[in-house]
N, C-alpha and C positions, 0 to 999 in steps of 0.2 A: 332403069327398070320400069318406071311408070309408063314410058312409051311402049315397052314390050307388052305390058299387061293390057294397055289400051288396044294395041295392034292385034293381040291374040284373039280378042273378041270380034275383030273385024275379019280375021282370016278363017277362023273356025266357028262352027255353031256354038253357042254358049255352053251347052252341056259337054261337048267334046273339049272345049277350052278348060272347063273346070276339072274334068277327069285328067287331062294332060298336066295341068299345073299341080294338081294334088299328088301326082306320081313323082314329082321332083323332090330331091332331098332339100331340107331346110324350109321349103314352102309348104308342102304337104297340104292337109286340109285347113291348116291355120290361115293360109292365104286364099285357098281355093273357095272356101265358103263365102267370105266377103266379096271375092271376085264374082262368084255366081250371082249373088244378090245384086251387085252393081251392074251385071249384064242382064238384069231383069228376069232372072229365073225366080220361080217361087221359092220361098225359104226352104221348104222341105225338099224341093228338087236340088237346090244348091247343096244341101246337106247330103243327100243320097249320092249324087254324082261325086262329090268330094270324098265321101267315105269309101266308096267303091274304088275310086282311083288311088287313094292313099294306101289301100290294103294290097293292091296288086304287087308292089315291090316286096312286101313282107314275105310272101310265099317264095319268091325267087331267091331272095337273100338268105332266108333260113335254110332252104334246101340246096342251093347251088353256089353260094358265095365262096365256100371253101375251095371248090374245084376251080372257080374263076381266079381266086387269089393264087392258088398253086400254079396255075398256068401263067399268070401275069408276073409272078416272081421270077420266071425265066428270062424276062426282059430287064436288063440292068437299070434302064431308065425308070422303071416302075417299082423296082424292088424296095427302095427306101420309102416310097409313098405308101405301099401296101403295109410295110412294117410300122409306119406311123399310125395308120388307121387301126391296126391291131393293138398297138400300145395304148392308143386313146380309148378304144373299146374296153381294154383290160382295166384301165383306171376306173371307168364308170362301172364296170362289172363287179369289181371288188366291193364297192359300196352296196350293190344290190344282192350279193350272194347270201347275205344274212336272211333275206326275205324271199329270195328266188322268184317265183311266179307273181306273188303279191307285189314285190318290188318292181318287177317288169311292168305290171299293170299300172302302178302309180307313176313310174317313170314316164310312161306314154300319156297317162291321163291328165297330167298337169301340163297345160299348153305353154311351155316355155321353149325358147330356141335351143336346139340340140337335144331335145328329149322326145323326138317323134318316132315314127314307125321304123325309119331307116336305122337310126342309132340302136333302138331296142332289138331289131332283128340282128344287127351285127353283134351286139352283146350276147344275145341268145346263142349265136354260133360260136363265139369265142369261149363262152362258158360251158359249151356242150350241154345246154339245157334240152329237155325233151322238146322236140320240134312241134308236135301237135299242141302240147300245153302252152308252149311259147306263142304259137299263133293265136290261141284262144285268149291268153293274157293280153297280147298286143291288140287284138281285135276289140276286146272289151275296154282297154285303156284308150284306144283310138275313138271308140264310141263316146266315152265320157268326155274326152278332150273336144271332140266334135260338137257335143251338146253345149259345152261351155262356150266355145267359139261361136256357135250358132246363136246362143242367147245374147252374147255381147254384140254380135253383128246385127242381130235383129233390133236391139236397143239403139245401136248407132245409126241404123238406116231409117228408123221411125221417129 
């Protein structure tokens, strides 16, 4: 993985590398911000590129993932994988339903593995939460998470 991150900075301009990495599940802005800083982007540039990139999948997941899942369920090979993703999202969703949007916000805001934009977007869809409010809660949670990661990264690199 370390080689991949080093190589991506050589292949793409730093800003594009940060946007690309931040769009990936599990990495999101939690890895993209430190990557951007290590690629000599200004701290605020690393944050902005990572934030924008990490929010791109949220829109598509919230508005289109159900259609994609329904299509992919038609393939026997993928049916069990889709089912596991939905079950995993349901487990996380049950804990959040007491708090709904506030829960979705805090779920994303705390920068821990598995609590990012991708997971929150899936939870929003599985729970049939309001799409616009979910995007807002996820965006604000992602902003909070990004500021935490940015602060820690800035301390680590200085």
